[in-house]
N, C-alpha and C positions, 0 to 999 in steps of 0.2 A: 313238478312245476314250481311248487313253493320253495323247494331247496335251490332250484336254479335262480329264482328271483333274489334270494338272500345272498347267493354267491355273486351275482351281478352288483348288488348294492355294496357288498363288502369290497369288491374289486374297485368300484368307483371311489369309495372312501379311502382305500389304501393309495390309489393313484393320486387323489387330491392331496393327501398328507405328504406323499413323496414330492409332489410338485411344489407345495408350500415350503417344505424343508429345503429343496434345491434353490428356490427363489430367495429365501432368507439367507442362505449361505452365499449366493452370488452377490446379493446386495451388500452383505457384510464385508465381503472381499473387496468390492469395488468402491464402497462408500468412502473409505479412508483416502485413496488417491484422488477421488473426485472432489472431495471437500477440503482436503488438506492444503491446496494451493492458494486459496484466497480467503479462507475463513479462520485462519489460525490467529488467535489473539497475540498481540505484541507483548513481549516481556517488559518489565519496568525499565531495564537498560535501553531497550529499543525505543520506548516512549520518550525517555530522557534525551536520547540521541535525536529523534525526530523533532522534538521541541527545540533543542539547541540549534538544529539546522533552520527551523522556521523562524526562530528569533533573530538569526543572523541576517535575514532578509530585510530590505528597507521597508519601512512602514508605508502603508497606502495613504495615511493621513498626512496632510501638509503640515509643516511646523507652524506654530502660531507666530504671527508677525508682531514685532514689538511696536508700540505706538510711535508715530512719527515724532522726530525731535522737535521740541518747541510746542507740542500739542499738550495742553494740560489734561491730566487724567481727572474726569469728573468725580471719581470715587476717592480721590486723594492718593497719597503714596501708599503702596501696598508693601507690607513687610515681606521679606524673602522667607519662604518656608524652609524649615530645617527638616531634611529627610535623612534617616539613617537606614541603610540597606545592608543586611547581613546575608552573605551567600556562602554556601558550602559546596565544594566540588564533589560530585558523585563520580567515583571511578567507573569507567566502562569496563565491564567484565570481558568483553569479546575483543580480540585484536582485529584489525582491519580498518578500512577507511570507507566512509559513506559520503554520499553527495545527493543534494536535492537538485533535480533537473526540472526546469520550468519551460514549457513550450506553449504554443497557442492552443494545442489540443488537450493539454493536461499536465500534471506533475507526476514525477517518478522519483522515488528514493531508491538509489542503487548502492550496493555495498560490494567492495572488493576484499577478498580474503583468500590467501594462498594462491593468488593468480587467477582466481575464478570470480566472476561477477554474479550477483544475485539481485533481482529486483525485489526489494523488501516490501514496497507498496506502490500503487499507482492510482491516480485519481483523475478521471477525465474532466475537462472543463465543461461548462454548461453547454449543452447541445451536442456534445461528443459522447461516444461510448468506446470502451476499451475492447479490442479484438486481437486475436492471434498473439496471445501473450506467450513468450518463451521466457520463463522466470529464471531459470538457472538453478543451481550454480553451473556455469559453463564458461567457456572462453568468450562467449557473446550472449547477451540477453537482449530481448527486444519486446516492445509493445506497440500496437497501432491504436491511435485515437482517430475515430472516423465519424463523419456525419454522412448524409446522403450525397453531399457535394464534395467534401474534403476528406483527405486521408493524410495523417501525420504519423510517420514511422520514426520511433526513437530506438536507436541501437546503442547499446552500452558495452564497453570493453574495459579491461583494466590496463592502466598505463604502467610503464616500467617502475614508477615509484609506488605502485600499489593503490593509486586512487582511480575512481571511475571516470572515464571520458566517454562522451557521447557524440553521436551524429544524428541529425534530424533530416529526414527525406520527406518531401511532399509529393 
């Protein structure tokens, strides 16, 4: 009887260890494709490219209006400030063309390379969430931004000149 109990306990321990090993192996295999799509950090070149795209957009702040002609400035004349700006161009290591796409539902950065489009990043607008993302690289990439009432579908393809073109469906 004692020998039988020890065999049952040993069997359960072996079965548990096998189950844990199989579980760890499956998670290890699946974790890369599951987390690779949206959690990959951007490279320095990709960050520079995204910043360049964002800086090319018009500012949300209105320009300051000059004082009306003939109105005296209470502080007196203001000397013009002298500003020296030095910039250096950072070469982009990757060939291809990128584009920032702005919709009511959110923003998308798409990149065309070798005739295939890839969604580099997407950011839903406030109140929206991203769903059904087909990131690419493929002939067509898409993302849906949705609320409980609205659904904005953004589909991106590569034009003949190699730049991303998009269509928006509501």
